[in-house]
TIRO-989116 format. One record per atom (N, C-alpha, C): residue in one letter; y, x, z; residue number from 0; atom name. Coordinates in steps of 0.001 Angstrom, whole numbers, plus 500000, padded with zeros to 6 digits. Each point is the difference from the previous one (the first is absolute). Layout:
N
<site residu="a" v="Y" u="X" w="Z" num="NUM" atome="CA"/>
...
//
This chain:
128
<site residu="m" v="506447" u="515350" w="508564" num="0" atome="N"/>
<site residu="m" v="499345" u="499008" w="499347" num="0" atome="CA"/>
<site residu="m" v="499815" u="498525" w="501635" num="0" atome="C"/>
<site residu="a" v="500195" u="498676" w="500052" num="1" atome="N"/>
<site residu="a" v="500110" u="499317" w="500296" num="1" atome="CA"/>
<site residu="a" v="498440" u="499985" w="500492" num="1" atome="C"/>
<site residu="f" v="498422" u="499572" w="499212" num="2" atome="N"/>
<site residu="f" v="499197" u="500338" w="500515" num="2" atome="CA"/>
<site residu="f" v="499042" u="501017" w="500320" num="2" atome="C"/>
<site residu="t" v="498810" u="500412" w="499617" num="3" atome="N"/>
<site residu="t" v="499048" u="501368" w="500422" num="3" atome="CA"/>
<site residu="t" v="498430" u="499249" w="499369" num="3" atome="C"/>
<site residu="a" v="500846" u="498985" w="499657" num="4" atome="N"/>
<site residu="a" v="497783" u="499936" w="498955" num="4" atome="CA"/>
<site residu="a" v="499502" u="501062" w="499606" num="4" atome="C"/>
<site residu="d" v="498985" u="500253" w="499987" num="5" atome="N"/>
<site residu="d" v="499156" u="500785" w="497953" num="5" atome="CA"/>
<site residu="d" v="500174" u="499401" w="499759" num="5" atome="C"/>
<site residu="i" v="500527" u="499739" w="498567" num="6" atome="N"/>
<site residu="i" v="499096" u="499206" w="498901" num="6" atome="CA"/>
<site residu="i" v="498841" u="500080" w="499088" num="6" atome="C"/>
<site residu="g" v="499485" u="501273" w="500814" num="7" atome="N"/>
<site residu="g" v="499048" u="500138" w="499273" num="7" atome="CA"/>
<site residu="g" v="498620" u="499418" w="500542" num="7" atome="C"/>
<site residu="k" v="500460" u="499729" w="501586" num="8" atome="N"/>
<site residu="k" v="498840" u="498791" w="500318" num="8" atome="CA"/>
<site residu="k" v="500180" u="498332" w="499381" num="8" atome="C"/>
<site residu="f" v="500733" u="500100" w="499557" num="9" atome="N"/>
<site residu="f" v="500548" u="498665" w="499015" num="9" atome="CA"/>
<site residu="f" v="498928" u="500206" w="498967" num="9" atome="C"/>
<site residu="e" v="499210" u="500923" w="499627" num="10" atome="N"/>
<site residu="e" v="499472" u="499779" w="498562" num="10" atome="CA"/>
<site residu="e" v="498042" u="499361" w="499992" num="10" atome="C"/>
<site residu="f" v="500246" u="499159" w="499319" num="11" atome="N"/>
<site residu="f" v="499080" u="499615" w="500075" num="11" atome="CA"/>
<site residu="f" v="498855" u="500561" w="499437" num="11" atome="C"/>
<site residu="g" v="498411" u="499554" w="499776" num="12" atome="N"/>
<site residu="g" v="499273" u="500463" w="499246" num="12" atome="CA"/>
<site residu="g" v="499812" u="500104" w="498539" num="12" atome="C"/>
<site residu="e" v="498928" u="500488" w="499406" num="13" atome="N"/>
<site residu="e" v="499850" u="499302" w="498337" num="13" atome="CA"/>
<site residu="e" v="500050" u="498582" w="499494" num="13" atome="C"/>
<site residu="t" v="499399" u="500243" w="500966" num="14" atome="N"/>
<site residu="t" v="499826" u="497814" w="500069" num="14" atome="CA"/>
<site residu="t" v="500892" u="498960" w="500381" num="14" atome="C"/>
<site residu="y" v="500867" u="500207" w="500290" num="15" atome="N"/>
<site residu="y" v="501493" u="499425" w="500158" num="15" atome="CA"/>
<site residu="y" v="501180" u="500501" w="499525" num="15" atome="C"/>
<site residu="k" v="499679" u="501319" w="499732" num="16" atome="N"/>
<site residu="k" v="501449" u="500354" w="499382" num="16" atome="CA"/>
<site residu="k" v="500526" u="499162" w="498681" num="16" atome="C"/>
<site residu="s" v="499662" u="499136" w="499467" num="17" atome="N"/>
<site residu="s" v="500464" u="499815" w="498953" num="17" atome="CA"/>
<site residu="s" v="500382" u="498523" w="500619" num="17" atome="C"/>
<site residu="a" v="500363" u="499395" w="501150" num="18" atome="N"/>
<site residu="a" v="500602" u="499188" w="500237" num="18" atome="CA"/>
<site residu="a" v="501710" u="500138" w="499673" num="18" atome="C"/>
<site residu="f" v="500008" u="501948" w="500316" num="19" atome="N"/>
<site residu="f" v="501430" u="499521" w="499607" num="19" atome="CA"/>
<site residu="f" v="500118" u="500808" w="499119" num="19" atome="C"/>
<site residu="a" v="499159" u="501223" w="499141" num="20" atome="N"/>
<site residu="a" v="500032" u="500630" w="499069" num="20" atome="CA"/>
<site residu="a" v="500593" u="499483" w="498482" num="20" atome="C"/>
<site residu="g" v="501438" u="501078" w="499765" num="21" atome="N"/>
<site residu="g" v="500878" u="499333" w="498929" num="21" atome="CA"/>
<site residu="g" v="500341" u="498883" w="500042" num="21" atome="C"/>
<site residu="k" v="500408" u="498638" w="501150" num="22" atome="N"/>
<site residu="k" v="500519" u="499085" w="499734" num="22" atome="CA"/>
<site residu="k" v="501578" u="500372" w="500917" num="22" atome="C"/>
<site residu="r" v="501243" u="498671" w="499786" num="23" atome="N"/>
<site residu="r" v="501355" u="499974" w="500645" num="23" atome="CA"/>
<site residu="r" v="499516" u="499253" w="500812" num="23" atome="C"/>
<site residu="v" v="500512" u="500057" w="500960" num="24" atome="N"/>
<site residu="v" v="499550" u="499551" w="501661" num="24" atome="CA"/>
<site residu="v" v="501670" u="500006" w="500508" num="24" atome="C"/>
<site residu="l" v="500021" u="498948" w="501060" num="25" atome="N"/>
<site residu="l" v="500927" u="499043" w="500918" num="25" atome="CA"/>
<site residu="l" v="500045" u="499674" w="500940" num="25" atome="C"/>
<site residu="i" v="500309" u="500635" w="501096" num="26" atome="N"/>
<site residu="i" v="499095" u="499501" w="501276" num="26" atome="CA"/>
<site residu="i" v="501427" u="499342" w="500880" num="26" atome="C"/>
<site residu="t" v="500125" u="499478" w="500838" num="27" atome="N"/>
<site residu="t" v="501325" u="499369" w="499638" num="27" atome="CA"/>
<site residu="t" v="499589" u="500411" w="501936" num="27" atome="C"/>
<site residu="g" v="501621" u="500088" w="500558" num="28" atome="N"/>
<site residu="g" v="499227" u="499907" w="501808" num="28" atome="CA"/>
<site residu="g" v="499045" u="501834" w="499959" num="28" atome="C"/>
<site residu="s" v="500343" u="500940" w="498867" num="29" atome="N"/>
<site residu="s" v="499377" u="501567" w="500256" num="29" atome="CA"/>
<site residu="s" v="500838" u="500820" w="500401" num="29" atome="C"/>
<site residu="g" v="501559" u="499799" w="500651" num="30" atome="N"/>
<site residu="g" v="500449" u="500900" w="501101" num="30" atome="CA"/>
<site residu="g" v="499857" u="500675" w="500988" num="30" atome="C"/>
<site residu="k" v="499232" u="498865" w="500527" num="31" atome="N"/>
<site residu="k" v="500525" u="500444" w="501233" num="31" atome="CA"/>
<site residu="k" v="498839" u="501245" w="500851" num="31" atome="C"/>
<site residu="d" v="500272" u="500238" w="500222" num="32" atome="N"/>
<site residu="d" v="498849" u="501172" w="501164" num="32" atome="CA"/>
<site residu="d" v="499158" u="499655" w="500479" num="32" atome="C"/>
<site residu="g" v="499052" u="500625" w="499468" num="33" atome="N"/>
<site residu="g" v="498700" u="499556" w="500845" num="33" atome="CA"/>
<site residu="g" v="499057" u="498890" w="499822" num="33" atome="C"/>
<site residu="g" v="500767" u="499200" w="499156" num="34" atome="N"/>
<site residu="g" v="499845" u="498400" w="498642" num="34" atome="CA"/>
<site residu="g" v="498998" u="500052" w="499842" num="34" atome="C"/>
<site residu="i" v="499402" u="498871" w="499900" num="35" atome="N"/>
<site residu="i" v="498480" u="499730" w="498866" num="35" atome="CA"/>
<site residu="i" v="501104" u="499949" w="499016" num="35" atome="C"/>
<site residu="g" v="500742" u="500249" w="499057" num="36" atome="N"/>
<site residu="g" v="500309" u="499740" w="498817" num="36" atome="CA"/>
<site residu="g" v="500929" u="501324" w="499726" num="36" atome="C"/>
<site residu="q" v="499875" u="500480" w="500826" num="37" atome="N"/>
<site residu="q" v="500528" u="501720" w="499581" num="37" atome="CA"/>
<site residu="q" v="498547" u="500983" w="499930" num="37" atome="C"/>
<site residu="a" v="498594" u="499566" w="500700" num="38" atome="N"/>
<site residu="a" v="498601" u="500235" w="499793" num="38" atome="CA"/>
<site residu="a" v="499845" u="499893" w="499019" num="38" atome="C"/>
<site residu="l" v="500162" u="498381" w="499306" num="39" atome="N"/>
<site residu="l" v="499782" u="499616" w="498468" num="39" atome="CA"/>
<site residu="l" v="501053" u="501094" w="498864" num="39" atome="C"/>
<site residu="a" v="501145" u="500069" w="500167" num="40" atome="N"/>
<site residu="a" v="500612" u="501105" w="499008" num="40" atome="CA"/>
<site residu="a" v="499203" u="501419" w="500133" num="40" atome="C"/>
<site residu="l" v="499859" u="500465" w="501623" num="41" atome="N"/>
<site residu="l" v="499279" u="501358" w="499107" num="41" atome="CA"/>
<site residu="l" v="498717" u="499599" w="499618" num="41" atome="C"/>
<site residu="a" v="498844" u="499629" w="499982" num="42" atome="N"/>
<site residu="a" v="498492" u="499408" w="499689" num="42" atome="CA"/>
<site residu="a" v="500528" u="499892" w="498198" num="42" atome="C"/>
<site residu="a" v="501029" u="499514" w="499789" num="43" atome="N"/>
<site residu="a" v="500279" u="499611" w="499027" num="43" atome="CA"/>
<site residu="a" v="500368" u="500902" w="499044" num="43" atome="C"/>
<site residu="a" v="500668" u="501339" w="500445" num="44" atome="N"/>
<site residu="a" v="500564" u="500676" w="499682" num="44" atome="CA"/>
<site residu="a" v="498819" u="501256" w="500457" num="44" atome="C"/>
<site residu="a" v="499281" u="500029" w="500694" num="45" atome="N"/>
<site residu="a" v="499345" u="501067" w="499764" num="45" atome="CA"/>
<site residu="a" v="498372" u="499716" w="499439" num="45" atome="C"/>
<site residu="n" v="500683" u="498510" w="499439" num="46" atome="N"/>
<site residu="n" v="498374" u="499839" w="498881" num="46" atome="CA"/>
<site residu="n" v="499977" u="499353" w="498393" num="46" atome="C"/>
<site residu="g" v="501015" u="501198" w="499804" num="47" atome="N"/>
<site residu="g" v="500523" u="499637" w="498828" num="47" atome="CA"/>
<site residu="g" v="501180" u="499223" w="499558" num="47" atome="C"/>
<site residu="a" v="500560" u="499271" w="500136" num="48" atome="N"/>
<site residu="a" v="501029" u="499156" w="500045" num="48" atome="CA"/>
<site residu="a" v="500786" u="500634" w="499045" num="48" atome="C"/>
<site residu="e" v="500827" u="499233" w="498529" num="49" atome="N"/>
<site residu="e" v="500551" u="500213" w="498716" num="49" atome="CA"/>
<site residu="e" v="501811" u="500342" w="500889" num="49" atome="C"/>
<site residu="s" v="499688" u="498506" w="501375" num="50" atome="N"/>
<site residu="s" v="501142" u="499919" w="500575" num="50" atome="CA"/>
<site residu="s" v="500662" u="498886" w="501042" num="50" atome="C"/>
<site residu="v" v="500744" u="500870" w="500762" num="51" atome="N"/>
<site residu="v" v="499895" u="498753" w="501557" num="51" atome="CA"/>
<site residu="v" v="501250" u="500120" w="500036" num="51" atome="C"/>
<site residu="g" v="499898" u="498667" w="500557" num="52" atome="N"/>
<site residu="g" v="501511" u="499111" w="499977" num="52" atome="CA"/>
<site residu="g" v="499944" u="499665" w="501862" num="52" atome="C"/>
<site residu="v" v="500876" u="501177" w="500777" num="53" atome="N"/>
<site residu="v" v="500025" u="500019" w="501231" num="53" atome="CA"/>
<site residu="v" v="500774" u="498714" w="500618" num="53" atome="C"/>
<site residu="h" v="499891" u="498891" w="500706" num="54" atome="N"/>
<site residu="h" v="501127" u="498888" w="499920" num="54" atome="CA"/>
<site residu="h" v="500173" u="499945" w="501567" num="54" atome="C"/>
<site residu="f" v="501428" u="500006" w="500462" num="55" atome="N"/>
<site residu="f" v="500138" u="499911" w="501411" num="55" atome="CA"/>
<site residu="f" v="501432" u="499064" w="500404" num="55" atome="C"/>
<site residu="h" v="499944" u="499411" w="500505" num="56" atome="N"/>
<site residu="h" v="501685" u="499316" w="500919" num="56" atome="CA"/>
<site residu="h" v="500960" u="500739" w="500088" num="56" atome="C"/>
<site residu="s" v="499334" u="500512" w="501677" num="57" atome="N"/>
<site residu="s" v="500578" u="500609" w="500498" num="57" atome="CA"/>
<site residu="s" v="499267" u="501505" w="500455" num="57" atome="C"/>
<site residu="s" v="499524" u="500448" w="499865" num="58" atome="N"/>
<site residu="s" v="499026" u="501174" w="500311" num="58" atome="CA"/>
<site residu="s" v="500689" u="500748" w="498826" num="58" atome="C"/>
<site residu="y" v="501054" u="500436" w="499613" num="59" atome="N"/>
<site residu="y" v="500421" u="501331" w="499610" num="59" atome="CA"/>
<site residu="y" v="499648" u="500981" w="500084" num="59" atome="C"/>
<site residu="r" v="499673" u="501123" w="500818" num="60" atome="N"/>
<site residu="r" v="499770" u="501028" w="499675" num="60" atome="CA"/>
<site residu="r" v="498588" u="500357" w="500379" num="60" atome="C"/>
<site residu="d" v="499490" u="499109" w="500323" num="61" atome="N"/>
<site residu="d" v="498559" u="500061" w="500279" num="61" atome="CA"/>
<site residu="d" v="499600" u="499708" w="498269" num="61" atome="C"/>
<site residu="g" v="500887" u="498917" w="499496" num="62" atome="N"/>
<site residu="g" v="499617" u="499700" w="498541" num="62" atome="CA"/>
<site residu="g" v="499900" u="501217" w="498646" num="62" atome="C"/>
<site residu="f" v="501651" u="500487" w="500076" num="63" atome="N"/>
<site residu="f" v="499783" u="501219" w="499319" num="63" atome="CA"/>
<site residu="f" v="499468" u="500992" w="500377" num="63" atome="C"/>
<site residu="d" v="499613" u="500326" w="501624" num="64" atome="N"/>
<site residu="d" v="498937" u="501192" w="500091" num="64" atome="CA"/>
<site residu="d" v="498366" u="499420" w="499318" num="64" atome="C"/>
<site residu="l" v="500215" u="499187" w="500284" num="65" atome="N"/>
<site residu="l" v="498285" u="499600" w="499184" num="65" atome="CA"/>
<site residu="l" v="500545" u="500048" w="498009" num="65" atome="C"/>
<site residu="v" v="501077" u="499741" w="499616" num="66" atome="N"/>
<site residu="v" v="499692" u="500586" w="498093" num="66" atome="CA"/>
<site residu="v" v="500080" u="501270" w="500538" num="66" atome="C"/>
<site residu="d" v="501186" u="500608" w="500559" num="67" atome="N"/>
<site residu="d" v="499654" u="501613" w="500109" num="67" atome="CA"/>
<site residu="d" v="498066" u="500530" w="499601" num="67" atome="C"/>
<site residu="a" v="499872" u="499133" w="501041" num="68" atome="N"/>
<site residu="a" v="498221" u="500916" w="500664" num="68" atome="CA"/>
<site residu="a" v="499085" u="499599" w="498475" num="68" atome="C"/>
<site residu="i" v="500329" u="498752" w="499692" num="69" atome="N"/>
<site residu="i" v="499583" u="499469" w="498776" num="69" atome="CA"/>
<site residu="i" v="499730" u="501015" w="498595" num="69" atome="C"/>
<site residu="r" v="501765" u="500085" w="500012" num="70" atome="N"/>
<site residu="r" v="499865" u="500992" w="498512" num="70" atome="CA"/>
<site residu="r" v="500011" u="501433" w="499860" num="70" atome="C"/>
<site residu="e" v="499884" u="500640" w="501558" num="71" atome="N"/>
<site residu="e" v="499054" u="501238" w="500913" num="71" atome="CA"/>
<site residu="e" v="498761" u="500229" w="498271" num="71" atome="C"/>
<site residu="r" v="499380" u="499102" w="500510" num="72" atome="N"/>
<site residu="r" v="499000" u="499639" w="499482" num="72" atome="CA"/>
<site residu="r" v="499962" u="500113" w="498306" num="72" atome="C"/>
<site residu="g" v="501039" u="499682" w="499417" num="73" atome="N"/>
<site residu="g" v="499655" u="499870" w="498213" num="73" atome="CA"/>
<site residu="g" v="500330" u="498383" w="500197" num="73" atome="C"/>
<site residu="v" v="499914" u="499198" w="500918" num="74" atome="N"/>
<site residu="v" v="500369" u="498747" w="499083" num="74" atome="CA"/>
<site residu="v" v="501509" u="499274" w="499583" num="74" atome="C"/>
<site residu="n" v="499842" u="499244" w="499437" num="75" atome="N"/>
<site residu="n" v="501028" u="499151" w="500050" num="75" atome="CA"/>
<site residu="n" v="500323" u="499002" w="501329" num="75" atome="C"/>
<site residu="a" v="500943" u="500208" w="499998" num="76" atome="N"/>
<site residu="a" v="500235" u="498746" w="500938" num="76" atome="CA"/>
<site residu="a" v="501107" u="500120" w="500978" num="76" atome="C"/>
<site residu="f" v="501126" u="498537" w="500381" num="77" atome="N"/>
<site residu="f" v="500798" u="499740" w="500012" num="77" atome="CA"/>
<site residu="f" v="500333" u="498967" w="501371" num="77" atome="C"/>
<site residu="a" v="500763" u="500027" w="499970" num="78" atome="N"/>
<site residu="a" v="500718" u="499632" w="501368" num="78" atome="CA"/>
<site residu="a" v="500727" u="497989" w="499718" num="78" atome="C"/>
<site residu="l" v="499341" u="499082" w="500821" num="79" atome="N"/>
<site residu="l" v="500724" u="498514" w="499673" num="79" atome="CA"/>
<site residu="l" v="500939" u="500195" w="501395" num="79" atome="C"/>
<site residu="q" v="501261" u="499257" w="499770" num="80" atome="N"/>
<site residu="q" v="500606" u="499190" w="501352" num="80" atome="CA"/>
<site residu="q" v="500074" u="498645" w="499651" num="80" atome="C"/>
<site residu="a" v="499194" u="498727" w="500735" num="81" atome="N"/>
<site residu="a" v="500495" u="499213" w="499215" num="81" atome="CA"/>
<site residu="a" v="499126" u="498869" w="501532" num="81" atome="C"/>
<site residu="d" v="500496" u="498968" w="499756" num="82" atome="N"/>
<site residu="d" v="500184" u="499131" w="501152" num="82" atome="CA"/>
<site residu="d" v="498736" u="498776" w="499403" num="82" atome="C"/>
<site residu="v" v="499034" u="499889" w="500080" num="83" atome="N"/>
<site residu="v" v="498731" u="499251" w="499519" num="83" atome="CA"/>
<site residu="v" v="499833" u="498620" w="500233" num="83" atome="C"/>
<site residu="t" v="501493" u="499975" w="501229" num="84" atome="N"/>
<site residu="t" v="500561" u="498663" w="500312" num="84" atome="CA"/>
<site residu="t" v="500843" u="499134" w="499086" num="84" atome="C"/>
<site residu="s" v="500717" u="500655" w="499064" num="85" atome="N"/>
<site residu="s" v="501091" u="499607" w="499252" num="85" atome="CA"/>
<site residu="s" v="499171" u="500164" w="498709" num="85" atome="C"/>
<site residu="l" v="500309" u="499211" w="499204" num="86" atome="N"/>
<site residu="l" v="499760" u="499379" w="498545" num="86" atome="CA"/>
<site residu="l" v="501158" u="500786" w="499095" num="86" atome="C"/>
<site residu="s" v="500883" u="500550" w="500528" num="87" atome="N"/>
<site residu="s" v="500818" u="501105" w="498922" num="87" atome="CA"/>
<site residu="s" v="499610" u="501202" w="499951" num="87" atome="C"/>
<site residu="d" v="499732" u="500289" w="501362" num="88" atome="N"/>
<site residu="d" v="499423" u="501433" w="500119" num="88" atome="CA"/>
<site residu="d" v="499008" u="500541" w="499297" num="88" atome="C"/>
<site residu="l" v="498808" u="498613" w="500020" num="89" atome="N"/>
<site residu="l" v="498745" u="500513" w="499365" num="89" atome="CA"/>
<site residu="l" v="499989" u="499400" w="498649" num="89" atome="C"/>
<site residu="w" v="501287" u="499171" w="499396" num="90" atome="N"/>
<site residu="w" v="500104" u="500189" w="498164" num="90" atome="CA"/>
<site residu="w" v="500534" u="500981" w="499351" num="90" atome="C"/>
<site residu="a" v="501303" u="500753" w="500873" num="91" atome="N"/>
<site residu="a" v="500783" u="500996" w="499847" num="91" atome="CA"/>
<site residu="a" v="499071" u="501262" w="499957" num="91" atome="C"/>
<site residu="s" v="498740" u="499718" w="501018" num="92" atome="N"/>
<site residu="s" v="499232" u="501516" w="500385" num="92" atome="CA"/>
<site residu="s" v="499089" u="499724" w="498425" num="92" atome="C"/>
<site residu="r" v="499461" u="499587" w="499082" num="93" atome="N"/>
<site residu="r" v="499301" u="499473" w="499160" num="93" atome="CA"/>
<site residu="r" v="500103" u="501400" w="498837" num="93" atome="C"/>
<site residu="s" v="501528" u="499982" w="499366" num="94" atome="N"/>
<site residu="s" v="499796" u="500763" w="498857" num="94" atome="CA"/>
<site residu="s" v="499993" u="501810" w="500299" num="94" atome="C"/>
<site residu="y" v="500540" u="499933" w="501851" num="95" atome="N"/>
<site residu="y" v="499897" u="501236" w="500327" num="95" atome="CA"/>
<site residu="y" v="498939" u="500094" w="499985" num="95" atome="C"/>
<site residu="i" v="498780" u="499306" w="500915" num="96" atome="N"/>
<site residu="i" v="498937" u="500912" w="500134" num="96" atome="CA"/>
<site residu="i" v="498697" u="500210" w="498315" num="96" atome="C"/>
<site residu="i" v="500567" u="498990" w="499148" num="97" atome="N"/>
<site residu="i" v="499317" u="500203" w="498683" num="97" atome="CA"/>
<site residu="i" v="500725" u="500887" w="499164" num="97" atome="C"/>
<site residu="e" v="501189" u="500806" w="500091" num="98" atome="N"/>
<site residu="e" v="500736" u="500883" w="499778" num="98" atome="CA"/>
<site residu="e" v="499226" u="501327" w="500461" num="98" atome="C"/>
<site residu="h" v="499692" u="500628" w="501357" num="99" atome="N"/>
<site residu="h" v="499530" u="500571" w="500542" num="99" atome="CA"/>
<site residu="h" v="498592" u="500330" w="499983" num="99" atome="C"/>
<site residu="m" v="499706" u="498582" w="499046" num="100" atome="N"/>
<site residu="m" v="498270" u="500330" w="499933" num="100" atome="CA"/>
<site residu="m" v="499874" u="499980" w="499005" num="100" atome="C"/>
<site residu="g" v="501250" u="500785" w="499092" num="101" atome="N"/>
<site residu="g" v="499338" u="500528" w="497988" num="101" atome="CA"/>
<site residu="g" v="499943" u="498987" w="499299" num="101" atome="C"/>
<site residu="g" v="501040" u="498540" w="500718" num="102" atome="N"/>
<site residu="g" v="499872" u="499348" w="499354" num="102" atome="CA"/>
<site residu="g" v="499090" u="498860" w="499837" num="102" atome="C"/>
<site residu="k" v="498961" u="499914" w="500940" num="103" atome="N"/>
<site residu="k" v="498986" u="499136" w="500180" num="103" atome="CA"/>
<site residu="k" v="500127" u="499313" w="501079" num="103" atome="C"/>
<site residu="s" v="499482" u="498976" w="500635" num="104" atome="N"/>
<site residu="s" v="499398" u="499402" w="500921" num="104" atome="CA"/>
<site residu="s" v="499391" u="500400" w="500702" num="104" atome="C"/>
<site residu="p" v="499716" u="499923" w="501664" num="105" atome="N"/>
<site residu="p" v="499293" u="500583" w="500492" num="105" atome="CA"/>
<site residu="p" v="498470" u="499307" w="499957" num="105" atome="C"/>
<site residu="d" v="498834" u="501109" w="500194" num="106" atome="N"/>
<site residu="d" v="498758" u="499712" w="500350" num="106" atome="CA"/>
<site residu="d" v="499300" u="499519" w="500543" num="106" atome="C"/>
<site residu="v" v="501013" u="500148" w="501065" num="107" atome="N"/>
<site residu="v" v="499176" u="499463" w="501556" num="107" atome="CA"/>
<site residu="v" v="501570" u="500063" w="500699" num="107" atome="C"/>
<site residu="i" v="499835" u="499128" w="500781" num="108" atome="N"/>
<site residu="i" v="501026" u="499681" w="501083" num="108" atome="CA"/>
<site residu="i" v="499378" u="499543" w="500978" num="108" atome="C"/>
<site residu="v" v="499863" u="500719" w="501292" num="109" atome="N"/>
<site residu="v" v="499838" u="499295" w="501160" num="109" atome="CA"/>
<site residu="v" v="501371" u="499393" w="501473" num="109" atome="C"/>
<site residu="c" v="499694" u="498606" w="499772" num="110" atome="N"/>
<site residu="c" v="501234" u="499673" w="500523" num="110" atome="CA"/>
<site residu="c" v="499450" u="500118" w="501935" num="110" atome="C"/>
<site residu="n" v="501093" u="501187" w="500755" num="111" atome="N"/>
<site residu="n" v="499392" u="500401" w="501051" num="111" atome="CA"/>
<site residu="n" v="501692" u="499424" w="500880" num="111" atome="C"/>
<site residu="s" v="501271" u="499564" w="499566" num="112" atome="N"/>
<site residu="s" v="500781" u="500254" w="500783" num="112" atome="CA"/>
<site residu="s" v="499713" u="498561" w="500846" num="112" atome="C"/>
<site residu="a" v="500978" u="500613" w="501059" num="113" atome="N"/>
<site residu="a" v="499942" u="498633" w="501101" num="113" atome="CA"/>
<site residu="a" v="501283" u="499675" w="500050" num="113" atome="C"/>
<site residu="t" v="500547" u="498815" w="501055" num="114" atome="N"/>
<site residu="t" v="501227" u="499457" w="499910" num="114" atome="CA"/>
<site residu="t" v="500388" u="499925" w="501359" num="114" atome="C"/>
<site residu="g" v="499269" u="500988" w="500892" num="115" atome="N"/>
<site residu="g" v="500122" u="499366" w="501414" num="115" atome="CA"/>
<site residu="g" v="499737" u="499025" w="500433" num="115" atome="C"/>
<site residu="a" v="498828" u="499142" w="499119" num="116" atome="N"/>
<site residu="a" v="499902" u="498247" w="500989" num="116" atome="CA"/>
<site residu="a" v="498994" u="500788" w="501385" num="116" atome="C"/>
<site residu="q" v="499684" u="499129" w="500917" num="117" atome="N"/>
<site residu="q" v="498399" u="500584" w="500762" num="117" atome="CA"/>
<site residu="q" v="499351" u="499286" w="499121" num="117" atome="C"/>
<site residu="a" v="498946" u="500673" w="499974" num="118" atome="N"/>
<site residu="a" v="498047" u="500015" w="499756" num="118" atome="CA"/>
<site residu="a" v="499694" u="499575" w="500845" num="118" atome="C"/>
<site residu="v" v="498881" u="498905" w="499120" num="119" atome="N"/>
<site residu="v" v="499727" u="498923" w="500743" num="119" atome="CA"/>
<site residu="v" v="498389" u="500911" w="500474" num="119" atome="C"/>
<site residu="t" v="499787" u="499820" w="500806" num="120" atome="N"/>
<site residu="t" v="498120" u="500697" w="500794" num="120" atome="CA"/>
<site residu="t" v="499252" u="499422" w="499999" num="120" atome="C"/>
<site residu="l" v="498345" u="500156" w="500245" num="121" atome="N"/>
<site residu="l" v="499606" u="498863" w="500669" num="121" atome="CA"/>
<site residu="l" v="500310" u="499639" w="500559" num="121" atome="C"/>
<site residu="s" v="500978" u="500952" w="501491" num="122" atome="N"/>
<site residu="s" v="499236" u="498951" w="501151" num="122" atome="CA"/>
<site residu="s" v="501524" u="498815" w="500179" num="122" atome="C"/>
<site residu="t" v="501136" u="499534" w="498855" num="123" atome="N"/>
<site residu="t" v="501068" u="499657" w="499591" num="123" atome="CA"/>
<site residu="t" v="499616" u="498906" w="499138" num="123" atome="C"/>
<site residu="a" v="498359" u="500419" w="498646" num="124" atome="N"/>
<site residu="a" v="499887" u="499013" w="499781" num="124" atome="CA"/>
<site residu="a" v="498663" u="499169" w="500094" num="124" atome="C"/>
<site residu="g" v="499913" u="499764" w="501259" num="125" atome="N"/>
<site residu="g" v="498564" u="499818" w="501083" num="125" atome="CA"/>
<site residu="g" v="499117" u="500466" w="499775" num="125" atome="C"/>
<site residu="g" v="499757" u="501540" w="499966" num="126" atome="N"/>
<site residu="g" v="498677" u="500556" w="499760" num="126" atome="CA"/>
<site residu="g" v="499569" u="499754" w="499172" num="126" atome="C"/>
<site residu="r" v="500222" u="499505" w="498623" num="127" atome="N"/>
<site residu="r" v="499786" u="500244" w="499045" num="127" atome="CA"/>
<site residu="r" v="499522" u="500611" w="498901" num="127" atome="C"/>
//
């Protein structure tokens, strides 16, 4: 397994568990080990998500290991490889996602993908 995260540490208290409980969740950029997307996918799985879509562009091994870990918890999980900068990839992914979510669209979509562009920081934005 590419990561050693303790999925139990991603369980919310009862107050916030409903954020993912029973929901179909798709998280772009969730394949990278140690990333925010991975943490969100683990949190969704640990808090009762019905289905979790793990999207990645090139982090194949980490993405598939994450899917396996989520499935071990009894949650429907699937991998989705796509380039989010490609309209044809996105269009082709639509029916695949719906099929793997039991014929329904996602309830929650987290857009966490990065394109490799340099981020603007406070120091480059004039300190605002």
